[in-house]
C-alpha positions as CSV (number, residue, x, y, z in Angstrom):
1,M,-34.0,13.2,58.2
2,T,-34.9,15.9,61.1
3,V,-33.0,16.6,64.2
4,G,-35.6,14.3,66.3
5,L,-34.8,11.4,64.3
6,T,-31.0,11.8,64.2
7,T,-31.1,11.8,68.1
8,V,-33.1,8.6,68.1
9,L,-31.1,7.1,65.5
10,L,-27.9,8.2,67.3
11,F,-28.9,7.0,70.8
12,V,-30.8,4.1,69.8
13,V,-27.7,2.3,67.8
14,F,-25.6,3.7,70.8
15,G,-27.8,1.8,73.4
16,V,-28.3,-1.4,71.2
17,L,-24.4,-1.9,70.6
18,L,-23.8,-1.3,74.7
19,F,-26.9,-4.0,75.4
20,L,-24.9,-6.4,73.0
21,G,-21.6,-6.1,75.0
22,V,-19.6,-4.3,71.8
23,P,-16.9,-2.2,73.5
24,I,-18.1,1.3,74.5
25,S,-15.3,3.1,71.9
26,V,-16.2,1.0,68.9
27,S,-20.2,1.5,69.7
28,I,-19.8,5.4,69.7
29,L,-17.9,5.0,66.7
30,V,-20.2,3.1,65.0
31,S,-23.1,4.6,66.1
32,A,-21.7,7.9,64.6
33,L,-20.8,6.5,61.3
34,V,-24.4,5.1,61.2
35,T,-25.8,8.2,61.9
36,A,-24.0,10.5,59.6
37,A,-24.6,8.0,56.8
38,S,-28.3,9.0,57.4
39,T,-27.6,12.2,55.6
40,L,-24.1,12.0,53.9
41,S,-22.3,9.7,51.4
42,W,-20.4,6.8,52.6
43,D,-17.2,8.9,50.9
44,Q,-18.0,11.9,53.1
45,V,-18.5,9.9,56.3
46,T,-15.3,8.3,56.0
47,F,-13.4,11.1,54.9
48,I,-14.5,13.3,57.6
49,A,-14.7,10.5,60.2
50,M,-11.2,9.9,60.0
51,Q,-10.2,13.4,59.7
52,K,-12.1,14.4,63.2
53,M,-10.9,11.3,64.5
54,N,-7.2,12.5,64.2
55,S,-7.5,16.0,65.2
56,G,-9.5,14.7,68.1
57,V,-6.5,13.6,69.9
58,E,-3.7,15.9,68.1
59,S,-3.0,18.0,71.0
60,F,-0.2,18.6,72.8
61,S,-2.2,18.7,76.3
62,L,-3.6,15.4,75.9
63,L,-0.1,13.8,76.3
64,A,-0.5,14.5,79.9
65,I,-3.0,11.6,80.2
66,P,-0.4,8.9,79.2
67,L,1.9,10.4,81.6
68,F,0.0,10.8,84.7
69,I,-1.4,7.1,83.8
70,L,2.4,6.1,83.8
71,A,3.1,8.1,87.0
72,G,-0.1,6.6,88.8
73,N,0.9,3.2,87.7
74,I,4.7,3.5,89.2
75,M,3.1,5.2,92.5
76,N,0.5,2.3,92.9
77,N,3.6,-0.4,92.6
78,G,6.1,1.6,94.8
79,G,5.5,1.0,98.4
80,I,3.7,4.6,98.8
81,A,0.2,3.4,100.1
82,R,1.7,2.1,103.2
83,R,3.4,5.2,103.9
84,L,0.6,7.5,103.1
85,I,-1.8,5.2,105.5
86,N,0.4,5.7,108.5
87,F,0.5,8.9,108.0
88,A,-3.2,9.2,107.8
89,Q,-3.5,7.4,110.8
90,I,-1.8,10.3,112.8
91,F,-4.7,12.5,112.5
92,V,-7.6,9.8,113.0
93,G,-5.9,7.0,115.0
94,K,-7.9,8.2,118.0
95,I,-11.5,8.5,116.1
96,P,-14.0,5.6,116.3
97,G,-13.5,3.4,112.9
98,S,-10.1,5.0,112.9
99,L,-8.8,2.3,110.3
100,A,-11.8,3.5,107.7
101,Q,-10.8,7.0,108.4
102,A,-7.4,6.7,107.7
103,N,-8.5,4.5,104.4
104,I,-10.4,7.3,103.5
105,L,-7.8,10.1,104.2
106,G,-5.6,7.6,102.3
107,N,-7.7,7.6,99.3
108,M,-7.7,11.4,99.0
109,L,-3.9,11.8,99.4
110,F,-3.2,8.5,96.9
111,G,-6.1,9.8,94.5
112,A,-4.7,13.1,94.4
113,L,-0.9,11.8,94.0
114,S,-2.3,8.8,91.3
115,G,-5.2,10.9,89.6
116,S,-7.1,7.5,89.5
117,S,-10.0,6.2,91.7
118,V,-9.6,2.7,90.7
119,A,-5.5,2.7,91.4
120,A,-6.7,4.4,95.2
121,A,-9.2,1.7,95.6
122,S,-6.8,-1.1,94.8
123,A,-3.9,0.2,96.6
124,M,-5.3,1.6,99.7
125,G,-8.0,-1.1,100.3
126,G,-5.4,-4.0,99.6
127,T,-3.3,-2.5,101.8
128,I,-5.6,-1.6,105.1
129,N,-8.0,-4.4,104.4
130,P,-5.9,-7.3,106.2
131,I,-5.1,-5.0,108.9
132,E,-9.1,-4.1,109.3
133,K,-9.9,-7.8,109.5
134,E,-7.2,-8.4,111.9
135,N,-9.2,-5.9,114.3
136,G,-12.7,-7.3,113.5
137,Y,-14.0,-4.8,111.2
138,D,-17.2,-5.5,109.1
139,P,-16.0,-6.5,105.7
140,A,-18.8,-4.8,103.9
141,Y,-18.5,-1.4,106.1
142,A,-14.7,-1.6,105.4
143,A,-15.2,-2.0,101.5
144,A,-17.7,0.6,101.3
145,A,-15.5,3.2,102.9
146,N,-12.9,2.5,100.5
147,I,-15.3,2.6,97.7
148,A,-16.9,5.5,98.5
149,S,-13.9,7.6,99.1
150,A,-11.3,6.6,96.2
151,P,-13.2,8.6,93.8
152,T,-11.9,12.0,95.6
153,G,-8.9,11.7,93.1
154,L,-11.0,12.6,90.3
155,L,-11.4,15.7,91.6
156,I,-8.2,16.9,93.8
157,P,-5.6,17.3,91.2
158,P,-3.8,16.3,89.2
159,T,-6.4,14.4,87.7
160,S,-6.5,13.3,84.0
161,A,-10.6,13.9,84.1
162,F,-9.8,17.6,83.9
163,I,-7.7,17.6,81.2
164,V,-9.9,15.6,79.0
165,Y,-12.8,18.3,80.1
166,S,-10.2,21.0,79.4
167,T,-9.8,19.5,75.7
168,V,-13.6,19.3,75.2
169,A,-14.8,22.5,76.4
170,G,-11.9,24.4,74.5
171,G,-10.7,27.7,76.4
172,V,-10.7,26.3,80.1
173,S,-7.5,26.4,81.6
174,V,-6.2,23.2,83.2
175,S,-4.5,25.1,86.1
176,T,-7.8,27.0,87.0
177,L,-9.8,23.4,86.7
178,F,-7.0,21.8,89.1
179,M,-7.6,24.9,91.4
180,A,-11.4,24.6,91.3
181,G,-11.3,20.6,92.4
182,Y,-9.8,20.9,95.7
183,I,-12.8,22.3,97.7
184,P,-15.3,19.5,96.0
185,G,-12.9,16.9,96.5
186,I,-12.1,17.2,100.1
187,L,-15.7,18.0,100.6
188,M,-16.3,14.6,99.2
189,G,-13.9,13.0,101.3
190,I,-15.3,14.9,104.6
191,C,-18.4,13.5,103.9
192,C,-17.3,9.9,103.5
193,M,-15.7,10.5,106.7
194,G,-18.7,11.8,108.4
195,V,-20.5,9.0,107.3
196,A,-17.9,6.3,108.2
197,L,-17.8,8.1,111.7
198,F,-21.3,7.8,112.5
199,W,-21.8,4.0,111.5
200,A,-18.7,3.3,113.7
201,I,-20.1,5.4,116.7
202,R,-23.6,3.6,116.2
203,H,-22.3,0.2,116.3
204,K,-19.8,1.1,119.4
205,M,-16.3,0.4,117.3
206,K,-13.1,1.4,119.3
207,A,-10.3,3.4,117.6
208,V,-7.1,1.9,116.7
209,G,-4.5,3.9,117.3
210,R,-1.4,4.2,115.1
211,D,1.4,1.9,115.3
212,K,3.4,3.0,118.5
213,S,6.8,1.7,117.0
214,R,7.2,4.5,114.8
215,S,7.5,8.0,115.9
216,I,5.1,10.6,114.4
217,L,8.3,12.4,113.2
218,R,9.4,9.4,111.3
219,T,6.1,8.5,110.0
220,T,5.9,11.9,108.6
221,W,9.4,11.9,107.5
222,E,8.4,8.7,105.2
223,A,5.6,10.3,103.8
224,I,6.7,14.1,103.2
225,P,8.6,12.6,99.7
226,S,5.2,11.3,98.3
227,L,3.3,14.2,99.1
228,L,5.9,16.4,98.0
229,L,4.9,15.4,94.4
230,I,1.4,17.5,94.7
231,I,3.5,20.6,95.6
232,I,5.7,20.4,92.9
233,V,3.5,19.1,90.2
234,I,0.4,21.8,90.8
235,G,3.0,24.5,92.2
236,G,4.9,24.3,88.9
237,I,1.3,24.2,86.8
238,V,-0.1,27.2,88.5
239,A,2.9,29.3,88.7
240,G,3.4,29.0,85.1
241,I,7.4,27.1,85.6
242,F,5.7,24.4,83.2
243,T,2.4,23.2,81.4
244,A,0.3,20.4,82.8
245,T,1.9,18.1,80.1
246,E,5.2,19.2,81.5
247,G,4.1,18.7,84.9
248,A,3.1,14.9,83.9
249,G,6.4,14.2,82.9
250,V,8.0,15.8,86.0
251,A,5.9,13.5,87.9
252,V,6.9,10.5,86.2
253,L,10.4,11.1,86.6
254,Y,10.1,12.1,90.3
255,C,7.8,8.6,91.1
256,L,10.4,6.5,89.2
257,V,13.2,8.1,91.4
258,L,11.4,7.7,94.5
259,S,10.7,4.3,93.6
260,L,14.1,3.3,93.0
261,I,15.0,5.0,96.4
262,Y,12.1,2.9,98.0
263,R,13.9,-0.2,96.0
264,S,10.4,-1.0,95.2
265,I,10.5,-1.3,91.7
266,S,12.6,-3.7,89.6
267,L,13.2,-3.5,85.5
268,K,10.9,-6.6,84.9
269,S,8.1,-4.7,87.4
270,F,9.0,-1.3,85.4
271,M,8.4,-2.9,82.2
272,D,5.1,-4.3,83.1
273,I,4.1,-1.1,84.3
274,L,5.1,0.4,80.8
275,L,2.9,-2.1,79.0
276,K,-0.1,-1.8,81.8
277,S,0.2,2.0,81.0
278,A,0.3,1.9,77.1
279,K,-2.7,-0.5,77.0
280,T,-4.6,1.9,79.5
281,S,-3.7,5.3,77.4
282,G,-4.3,3.4,73.9
283,I,-8.0,2.8,75.5
284,I,-8.6,6.3,76.5
285,M,-6.9,8.0,73.4
286,F,-9.0,5.6,71.3
287,L,-12.0,6.7,73.2
288,I,-11.2,10.4,72.6
289,S,-10.9,9.7,69.0
290,A,-14.3,8.0,68.5
291,S,-15.8,10.6,70.3
292,S,-14.5,13.4,68.5
293,A,-16.3,11.8,65.7
294,M,-19.5,11.6,67.5
295,S,-19.3,15.2,68.6
296,F,-18.9,16.4,65.2
297,V,-21.7,14.2,64.0
298,M,-24.4,15.7,66.8
299,A,-22.9,19.3,66.2
300,Y,-23.7,18.4,62.3
301,A,-27.3,17.0,63.4
302,G,-28.0,19.9,65.5
303,I,-28.3,17.6,68.5
304,P,-27.3,19.6,71.4
305,Q,-29.2,22.8,70.2
306,A,-32.4,20.5,70.0
307,I,-31.6,19.1,73.6
308,S,-31.3,22.5,75.1
309,S,-34.2,23.8,73.3
310,G,-35.9,20.8,74.8
311,L,-34.6,21.4,78.5
312,M,-35.6,25.2,78.0
313,G,-39.3,24.4,77.0
314,L,-39.7,22.4,79.9
315,T,-38.9,25.2,82.2
316,S,-37.2,28.8,82.6
317,N,-35.9,28.1,86.1
318,K,-32.4,27.4,86.0
319,Y,-32.0,25.7,89.2
320,V,-34.6,23.2,88.0
321,I,-32.4,22.9,84.7
322,F,-29.4,22.1,86.9
323,L,-31.4,19.7,88.8
324,L,-32.6,17.9,85.8
325,M,-29.0,17.9,84.1
326,N,-27.6,16.1,87.5
327,I,-30.3,13.6,87.2
328,I,-29.4,12.5,83.7
329,L,-25.6,12.9,84.4
330,L,-26.4,10.4,87.6
331,V,-27.9,7.7,85.3
332,V,-25.6,8.2,82.4
333,G,-22.7,7.7,85.3
334,M,-24.4,4.4,86.1
335,F,-23.8,3.1,82.8
336,M,-20.8,4.5,81.1
337,D,-17.0,5.4,82.1
338,I,-16.2,8.9,83.0
339,T,-13.6,9.6,79.5
340,P,-16.6,8.7,77.3
341,A,-19.4,10.6,79.5
342,I,-17.1,13.7,79.4
343,L,-16.5,13.7,75.8
344,I,-20.0,13.1,74.6
345,F,-21.9,15.2,77.5
346,T,-20.1,18.3,77.6
347,P,-20.7,19.7,74.2
348,I,-24.4,18.9,74.9
349,F,-24.9,20.5,78.6
350,L,-22.2,23.2,78.7
351,P,-23.8,25.6,76.2
352,I,-26.8,25.2,78.4
353,A,-25.1,25.8,81.9
354,T,-23.3,28.7,80.4
355,K,-26.2,30.1,79.0
356,L,-28.1,30.1,82.2
357,G,-25.0,31.8,84.0
358,M,-22.8,29.0,85.0
359,S,-19.2,29.3,84.4
360,S,-17.5,26.3,82.5
361,V,-15.1,25.9,85.4
362,Q,-17.7,25.3,87.9
363,F,-19.9,22.8,85.2
364,G,-16.6,20.8,84.9
365,V,-16.5,20.4,88.3
366,M,-20.1,19.4,88.5
367,L,-19.6,17.0,85.6
368,I,-16.7,15.1,87.3
369,F,-18.6,15.0,90.5
370,N,-21.3,13.2,89.0
371,M,-19.1,11.0,87.0
372,C,-17.3,10.3,90.7
373,L,-20.5,8.8,92.0
374,G,-20.9,6.8,88.7
375,N,-17.5,5.0,89.3
376,I,-19.1,3.6,92.8
377,T,-22.8,2.8,91.3
378,P,-23.9,-0.4,89.9
379,P,-24.3,-1.8,87.1
380,V,-20.8,-0.6,85.8
381,G,-19.0,1.0,88.5
382,S,-15.3,0.1,88.0
383,V,-14.6,1.3,91.5
384,L,-17.5,-0.5,92.9
385,F,-16.1,-3.9,91.2
386,V,-12.5,-3.3,92.2
387,G,-13.3,-2.5,96.0
388,C,-15.8,-5.7,96.2
389,G,-12.9,-7.8,94.8
390,I,-10.2,-6.4,97.1
391,G,-12.5,-6.2,100.2
392,E,-13.8,-10.0,99.3
393,V,-17.5,-9.0,99.6
394,T,-20.2,-9.1,96.8
395,I,-22.0,-6.3,95.4
396,E,-25.3,-7.2,97.5
397,E,-23.3,-7.4,100.5
398,V,-21.8,-3.8,100.2
399,T,-24.6,-1.9,98.6
400,P,-26.9,-1.2,101.6
401,K,-23.5,0.1,103.3
402,L,-23.2,2.5,100.2
403,I,-26.8,4.0,100.6
404,P,-25.6,6.5,103.0
405,Y,-22.7,7.4,101.5
406,F,-24.9,8.0,98.1
407,A,-27.3,10.0,100.1
408,V,-24.7,12.5,101.7
409,L,-23.0,12.6,98.3
410,I,-25.6,13.4,96.5
411,L,-26.1,16.4,98.8
412,A,-22.4,17.6,98.2
413,L,-23.4,17.3,94.6
414,L,-26.0,19.8,94.7
415,A,-24.0,22.1,97.1
416,V,-21.6,22.0,94.2
417,T,-24.0,23.0,91.7
418,Y,-25.9,25.7,93.3
419,I,-23.0,27.3,95.5
420,P,-20.3,28.6,92.9
421,A,-17.7,29.6,95.4
422,L,-17.2,26.0,96.5
423,S,-15.4,25.7,92.9
424,L,-14.4,29.3,92.3
425,A,-13.3,30.7,95.4
426,I,-9.7,29.2,95.4
427,P,-9.2,30.0,91.5
428,N,-10.4,33.5,92.1
429,A,-8.1,34.1,95.3
430,M,-5.5,33.2,93.2
431,G,-6.1,35.5,90.2
432,L,-6.7,32.7,88.0
433,T,-9.0,33.2,84.8
434,V,-12.6,31.6,85.6
435,K,-14.6,31.4,82.1
């Protein structure tokens, strides 16, 4: 079977299974097996598939994923969200639409702590939404600000997305990726704050100052223990004190101790957190395992090389090719969650990007930025649905309010794509290896 027919078979089977509502991990595995069976015997297919699925998750660095998930879930139930919102209000309390601004800044902080856009949207939105209602905020405006800014935590480290990408890309340092995500993640948050401010000024919204019953010193003091997590984990990883996996273990221990100090966690709630974390980790690890089998099938059939040749055949202009890659990834993000998208499209697009002079670190940031936008885009944007549920609004109500965020964030994405310094300035300044 030719490469073209193999490519069509793989993606048609995968698309049909998704359309029928089959879970994405099962769709990935079945489409890989069917495609492999078109050129290999069934005995060979089953043997190779099981071998690749096992080797795909046989990595010490991947242990960081369930640990960071557990840390995020402990944090989500640990009363930290309210302290971060109070802290954010110190900086944005006098700005029009200040509660939405605090929501955005809180998402940047909480997302960086938890590494989960869904957890940020749920914790921050759930905490500040009642306050916004009391102050007469348009529910759709409040929900849009929460939804658009929640994915910043996928770029601002520590984040599991970079760990998954590092595993697939091979040879890309997790600490370098972590440092590369800071400026793009902050840029994403600033863009959201700009849109929220413009809307608030246009509709003559007044600022809602911080809680005067709490002093600035007390509010900051209460937030410092939570913020120290970023310094401890990222500082330890970058300084070489511990690996990303060990850093994730430190994060779990720190979050647990912090929650016990705050008295916001009980034995029963902790067992529920463990169960929830185990379920989420199991889903992600099976996705990685199934995607490893698909990656082998694509490599065996020569699909990445065929797609690379096809793109190169359209134009030799690298800027146009980068634009086409972004368009494809944006469309993919509308229908696919971040983990399978990283696992499937990194082997396809990374060789093209590096061939055209883009570093694998910058490509990783660009890829995850695309997936951040996919998180807030219908029809399957997980943050979109969570944010609408928390904000008690429909997708139809919030979508018009999200359009300005999409427009500005796409401009930020293009800046990250075409200005390498946005991703590489911090790693280069710290002397980290950039490949």
